[in-house]
C-alpha positions as CSV (number, residue, x, y, z in Angstrom):
1,D,125.9,227.9,73.1
2,G,123.8,229.9,75.6
3,E,125.9,228.8,78.6
4,I,127.5,231.1,81.1
5,Q,131.0,230.2,82.3
6,V,132.3,231.4,85.6
7,V,135.8,230.8,87.1
8,V,135.6,229.9,90.8
9,A,138.4,229.1,93.2
10,N,138.3,225.5,94.3
11,A,137.8,226.5,98.0
12,D,134.6,228.4,97.0
13,L,133.1,225.7,94.8
14,P,130.8,224.2,97.5
15,K,129.3,227.7,98.1
16,V,128.7,228.2,94.4
17,E,127.1,224.8,94.0
18,S,124.7,225.4,96.8
19,W,123.8,228.9,95.4
20,Y,123.2,227.4,92.0
21,K,121.1,224.7,93.5
22,L,118.9,227.3,95.2
23,Y,118.7,229.4,92.0
24,R,117.7,226.3,90.0
25,E,115.0,225.4,92.5
26,D,113.6,228.9,92.3
27,L,113.5,228.7,88.5
28,L,111.8,225.3,88.6
29,K,109.2,226.7,91.1
30,K,108.5,229.5,88.6
31,G,107.6,227.0,85.9
32,M,110.8,226.8,83.9
33,T,111.3,223.2,82.8
34,D,114.6,223.3,81.0
35,V,117.0,224.5,83.7
36,P,120.3,222.7,83.2
37,A,122.3,221.3,86.1
38,M,125.6,223.0,86.9
39,K,128.6,221.6,85.1
40,K,132.1,221.6,86.6
41,M,135.2,221.8,84.6
42,S,138.9,222.0,85.4
43,M,141.0,224.9,84.2
44,D,143.0,222.5,82.0
45,N,139.8,221.2,80.3
46,Y,138.5,224.8,79.9
47,M,141.7,225.8,78.2
48,Q,141.3,222.9,75.7
49,T,137.8,224.0,74.7
50,G,139.3,226.8,72.6
51,Q,141.7,224.5,70.6
52,Q,140.8,223.7,67.1
53,T,142.5,221.8,64.3
54,E,143.0,223.5,61.0
55,S,140.1,221.5,59.5
56,E,137.8,222.4,62.4
57,Y,138.6,226.1,61.9
58,I,137.9,225.9,58.2
59,D,134.6,224.2,58.9
60,T,133.5,227.3,60.9
61,A,133.5,229.4,57.7
62,S,130.3,230.6,56.2
63,P,128.8,228.7,53.2
64,E,129.5,231.7,50.9
65,L,133.2,231.7,51.9
66,K,133.5,227.9,51.6
67,A,132.0,228.2,48.1
68,A,134.4,231.0,47.1
69,N,137.3,229.0,48.4
70,A,136.3,225.7,46.8
71,K,137.4,226.9,43.3
72,Y,141.0,227.3,44.6
73,E,141.3,224.0,46.4
74,G,143.8,221.6,44.9
75,E,145.1,224.3,42.5
76,Q,148.8,224.8,42.0
77,K,150.5,228.0,42.9
78,G,150.3,230.7,40.3
79,R,153.1,232.9,38.9
80,I,152.7,235.6,41.6
81,E,152.7,233.1,44.5
82,Q,155.8,231.5,43.1
83,Q,157.6,234.9,42.8
84,I,156.7,235.8,46.4
85,E,157.8,232.5,47.7
86,A,161.1,232.7,45.8
87,A,161.7,236.3,47.0
88,E,161.0,235.4,50.6
89,H,163.3,232.4,50.3
90,N,166.2,234.4,48.9
91,A,165.7,237.6,50.9
92,M,168.0,236.6,53.8
93,R,170.7,235.2,51.5
94,Q,172.0,238.6,50.3
95,E,173.8,240.7,52.8
96,S,172.4,243.9,51.2
97,S,168.8,242.8,51.6
98,T,166.7,244.8,54.0
99,A,165.6,241.6,55.7
100,Y,169.2,240.7,56.4
101,L,170.1,244.2,57.6
102,R,167.1,244.4,59.9
103,Y,168.3,241.3,61.7
104,I,172.0,242.2,61.8
105,N,171.2,245.6,63.2
106,D,168.8,244.3,65.8
107,P,170.6,244.2,69.2
108,S,168.4,241.4,70.4
109,Y,169.4,239.2,67.4
110,I,172.2,236.7,68.2
111,P,173.6,235.0,65.1
112,V,174.2,231.3,65.5
113,S,176.0,229.1,63.1
114,I,175.5,225.4,62.9
């Protein structure tokens, strides 16, 4: 978006504001007309700028990728997907499965029964 973001301690904010005001005035004197004002943002608001919903993330895809993905939208799972899903679902049910043994032999794993 062409903006620069800087994290500043609250105690130093007045200094940074005055420095930016001087910097902005210098740029305006040099003939720049589109010098934006400084925007302040809390750390909580800043952390929320990176959050996206699933649909927002999908909207960031290139048009080529969207077109390639469109032919699969709404389709039912194929034979391979169903086999993988069934294998993953049943993997932990057998005590001889590698997935089960990996958890049982892991010292940080604590079995809980409900």
